[in-house]
N, C-alpha and C positions, 0 to 999 in steps of 0.2 A: 600436544596438538589437539587432543580431545577437548580440553578445557577452553582453549582459545576458540575453537570452532563452535562449541556450545554457547559460549559467551556472545559470539557474533549473532547466532540465531536468536538468542533471547533478546539481545538489544534491538535487533531488527524487528522482532515481533512486538516488543513494547512500543517502539517508535511507530510501527504500523497502527497499533491500537490507538495511540495518542492522536495520530493524524486522522484516523477514522472518526474519533470523537470530535476533533476540531471541525471536520467536514459536516458532521451532523449538527453541531452547534451553529456553524455558519450558514448552513442551508436552511434550517428552520427558524433561525433567529432566537435560539434559546438563551436564557439568562440575560436578556436585554441586548444581545449583540445584534447588529444589523445583518440581515440576510443579503447575500450577494452572489454573483457568479464566480467569485474567486475563493469560494469556500474550500474547494478541493485542490488548491494550489500546492499544499504540502504532500498530497498523495502522488502527484505527478512524478517527482524525482524518484520516489520509492518504486514506482511502477515501470521505470525505464528498463528495457527498450520496448516493452509491450505497448505502451501508450502511443508510440509512433505508428503502430499497426491498426489503430482504431479508425483510420480514415475510411476503411472499407465498410464499416457498419453503419446502421441507421442512427439518427440523432437521438432516438429514444433509448437505444442500447448503450451509447457511449458513456454516460455517467456510471452505469452499473459495471461496465467492463473496466472503467478506470478505477473503480473501487476494488475490484477483484485482482487487478494487475499486480499490486504489491504482494498479495497472497500467493500468487504464482511464483514470485521471486523468493518468498519465504519457503515454499515447498522445495524449490530448486536448491536453496541453501541447505536445508535440512537433509535433502537427499545426498548432496555432495559431502556433507559431514559424515553421514552414515557410511558412504563408500570409502572415505579416507580413514575411518576408524578400523576398517577391516584390514 
């Protein structure tokens, strides 16, 4: 169980970093890619259900909170794995 749980946390973390990299590339138009509003589309599913709660915040905070939402899920996954290992 420990190996399975650790693998899930590692895969989720790598996926989060890749999606974060795609967000940065798409937002700033790096490497000749066009910049657009859909740059963070891959971060949204990783940040569920927290991205649904962003309606309450201001428009300037929403992108930053959407970036941090998958990180919260990663912390929750790691915590659950530690609890299950005991």
